[in-house]
C-alpha positions in Angstrom: 0.3 0.0 0.0 1.1 3.4 -0.8 0.5 6.9 1.0 -0.6 10.0 -0.6 -1.6 13.7 0.5 -3.4 16.3 -1.6 -4.0 20.0 -1.3 -6.3 22.5 -2.6 -6.9 26.2 -1.5 -4.9 29.5 -1.1 -1.5 29.0 -2.7 1.0 27.5 -0.3 4.6 26.1 0.0 4.3 22.4 -1.0 6.7 21.5 2.2 3.6 22.5 4.3 2.3 18.9 3.6 4.9 17.1 2.2 7.7 17.8 5.1 7.5 20.1 7.6 4.2 18.4 9.5 5.3 16.1 12.3 3.6 13.5 10.3 4.2 14.8 7.1 4.0 12.5 3.6 8.1 12.2 3.9 7.4 11.1 7.7 4.9 8.3 6.1 7.5 7.3 3.4 9.0 5.3 6.7 6.9 5.8 9.5 3.2 5.3 8.2 0.6 3.7 11.0 -2.4 2.9 9.1 -1.3 0.5 6.3 0.1 -3.1 5.9 3.3 -1.8 6.0 5.3 1.2 7.3 7.9 1.5 4.6 6.6 3.2 1.2 10.1 3.6 -0.6 9.5 2.7 -4.2 9.9 6.0 -5.5 7.8 9.4 -5.1 6.1 12.1 -7.1 4.6 15.4 -7.2 2.0 17.1 -9.3 1.3 20.5 -9.0 -0.7 23.5 -10.8 0.4 27.0 -11.2 0.1 29.7 -14.1 -0.4 27.1 -17.0 -3.6 24.7 -17.0 -1.0 21.9 -17.2 0.5 20.2 -14.1 4.2 20.5 -13.3 5.4 16.9 -12.7 8.4 15.6 -10.6 9.0 11.9 -9.8 11.8 9.6 -9.1 12.7 6.2 -7.5 14.5 7.3 -4.7 12.5 6.8 -1.2 11.1 10.4 -0.5 13.1 10.7 2.8 16.7 10.3 1.1 16.3 12.9 -1.6 17.4 16.5 -1.0 16.1 17.5 -4.2 12.7 16.6 -3.1 13.1 19.0 0.3 14.5 21.8 -1.5 11.7 21.6 -4.4 9.1 21.9 -1.8 10.4 24.6 -0.1 10.5 26.7 -2.9 7.5 26.0 -5.1 3.9 27.2 -4.2 0.8 26.0 -5.4 -3.1 26.1 -4.9 -3.2 22.5 -5.8 -1.0 19.6 -5.8 -1.2 15.8 -5.6 1.9 14.2 -3.9 2.7 10.4 -3.3 4.9 7.7 -2.1 5.1 4.5 -3.0 4.8 0.9 -2.2 4.7 -1.4 -4.7 2.6 -4.3 -5.0 4.3 -6.0 -7.8 5.4 -3.7 -10.8 8.9 -2.6 -10.9 10.5 0.5 -9.1 10.8 2.7 -11.9 10.1 6.5 -12.6 7.2 5.6 -14.8 5.1 3.5 -12.0 5.8 6.5 -10.0 2.5 8.1 -9.2 1.2 10.8 -10.0 0.1 10.0 -13.9 -0.8 13.2 -15.8 -2.8 13.5 -18.8 -3.3 17.1 -20.4 -4.8 19.0 -17.5 -5.6 15.8 -15.2 -3.5 14.3 -12.7 -4.3 11.2 -10.7 -3.0 9.0 -8.0 -4.0 5.9 -6.3 -3.3 3.8 -3.4 -4.4 0.2 -3.2 -4.5 -2.9 -5.4 -6.4 -4.5 -8.0 -6.8 -8.5 -7.3 -4.7 -10.6 -9.2 -3.6 -7.9 -11.6 -0.9 -9.7 -13.2 -2.9 -12.5 -14.5 -4.9 -9.9 -16.5 -2.6 -7.3 -17.4 -2.7 -7.6 -20.9 -6.8 -7.7 -20.8 -6.2 -4.2 -18.9 -4.0 -2.7 -21.5 -6.6 -3.5 -24.3 -9.1 -1.6 -22.3 -7.1 1.2 -23.4 -8.2 2.9 -26.6 -5.8 3.2 -29.3 -5.5 7.4 -29.0 -4.9 6.7 -25.0 -2.2 4.0 -25.6 0.8 6.0 -26.3 0.4 7.6 -22.8 0.7 4.2 -21.3 4.4 4.7 -20.1 4.6 1.9 -17.1 3.0 -1.3 -16.2 1.0 -0.5 -13.1 -3.0 -0.9 -12.4 -2.8 2.7 -11.4 -2.1 3.9 -14.3 -4.0 1.5 -16.7 -6.9 2.8 -14.4 -6.6 6.4 -15.0 -6.0 6.1 -18.7 -9.3 3.9 -18.9 -11.2 6.6 -16.8 -10.1 9.1 -19.4 -11.5 7.0 -21.8 -14.6 6.6 -20.0 -15.2 10.5 -20.1 -13.3 11.9 -17.0 -13.4 15.2 -18.3 -17.1 15.5 -18.7 -18.0 13.7 -15.2 -15.4 12.4 -13.1 -17.1 10.4 -10.8 -19.2 8.2 -13.3 -16.3 7.8 -15.2 -13.9 6.7 -12.6 -16.7 4.4 -11.6 -17.4 3.1 -15.1 -13.5 2.3 -15.0 -13.3 0.6 -11.7 -16.6 -1.8 -12.7 -14.4 -2.9 -15.9 -11.5 -3.7 -13.5 -13.6 -5.6 -10.9 -15.2 -7.4 -13.5 -11.9 -8.5 -14.8 -10.4 -9.3 -11.6 -13.6 -11.6 -10.7 -13.1 -13.6 -14.0 -9.3 -13.7 -14.3 -7.9 -12.3 -11.0 -8.7 -13.0 -7.3 -10.1 -11.4 -4.5 -10.2 -8.8 -3.0 -11.0 -7.9 -6.5 -10.5 -3.9 -5.6 -9.3 -1.8 -2.9 -8.5 1.9 -3.6 -8.1 5.6 -2.7 -7.4 7.7 -5.3 -6.8 11.9 -5.6 -7.2 13.2 -9.2 -7.4 17.0 -10.3 -8.2 19.1 -13.5 -6.4 22.1 -12.1 -9.9 23.5 -10.9 -11.4 21.1 -8.6 -9.8 18.2 -6.2 -11.4 15.2 -6.6 -11.3 11.8 -4.2 -12.7 8.4 -4.0 -12.4 5.6 -1.4 -13.6 2.4 -2.1 -12.9 -1.5 -1.9 -15.0 -4.4 -2.6 -14.7 -5.9 0.8 -14.5 -4.2 4.0 -11.1 -3.1 3.8 -11.1 0.4 2.2 -7.5 2.1 2.8 -7.9 5.2 5.2 -8.6 8.4 3.8 -9.2 11.9 5.5 -9.7 15.5 4.8 -9.2 18.9 7.0 -10.2 22.3 6.4 -7.4 24.8 8.0 -8.5 28.4 8.6 -5.1 29.5 8.8 -4.3 28.0 5.1 -7.7 28.9 3.9 -7.1 25.4 2.2 -8.0 21.7 2.4 -5.7 18.9 2.8 -7.0 15.2 1.8 -4.6 12.6 3.1 -3.9 9.0 3.7 -3.2 9.7 7.1 -3.5 12.9 9.5 -0.6 14.8 9.2 -0.2 15.6 13.0 -1.2 13.1 15.9 -2.7 15.9 18.0 -4.2 18.0 15.5 -8.3 18.2 15.7 -10.6 18.6 12.6 -9.5 15.3 10.6 -12.4 14.1 9.0 -12.8 10.3 7.9 -14.0 10.0 4.5 -16.9 7.5 4.3 -16.0 4.1 2.6 -17.8 4.1 -1.0 -17.3 7.7 -1.2 -16.6 10.2 -3.9 -15.8 13.6 -2.9 -15.3 17.1 -4.8 -13.6 19.7 -2.8 -14.2 23.1 -4.4 -12.9 25.9 -2.0 -14.3 25.4 1.3 -17.0 23.3 0.0 -17.1 19.4 0.1 -19.9 17.2 -2.0 -20.0 13.4 -1.1 -21.6 11.2 -3.4 -21.8 7.4 -3.6 -19.2 5.4 -5.4 -20.2 1.7 -6.2 -18.6 0.5 -9.4 -19.9 -2.9 -7.9 -23.2 -2.1 -9.1 -22.2 -1.7 -12.7 -19.8 -4.6 -12.6 -22.7 -7.1 -11.3 -24.8 -5.6 -14.1 -22.8 -6.5 -17.1 
């Protein structure tokens, strides 16, 4: 399992989420407390939005705690919306192309979780990616494939429905050719205007996910684990939920790809 953090609101230095808090994302890369492994050392990445519609992207294969460039970057770059991820591989190689977030045009996407038995149907998953998007298949992860299939399903028009349909297609593959649990996921995605997040599993073990509004920052953090142990105000995202974060507002909707998978 991986750990991730995202932010939307007034511009802040990236370090205010990624490196400075007591349980920052970098701290979670070696001391995570709410997942199967405390170590998430198979690379890291950041996608951030600035003056242009497309996000900047920085990824590398070093453990997040050991890369001085990461700390220097987060201390200098400000952004009103960014996604950051530390990776614990579920089987694919440690390579830059397999590090999250993934980007396409103005969209960015990152994921924590697993698709059950993915190695048994990796080719089938790739076949779901349309020809026009397949040149953007740079790595080998289930996460990148899910992102590209969601783009094909209309992510730009209706993010919740598109990701729900994409997840349902992966659940069907896992049921027929893979193994359980068929899908466990939290994910964050953005078009540079709004931040979206989802928490879901086909069993009762959805990965952890929280969010918190800060009056001081005038922004919201969405994280795998709270950034400060004694800090109040963190709200757990319910399982089977799709969240839209737009300014200070939060909209929570059902996310139920299992219904689509069962109906097919």
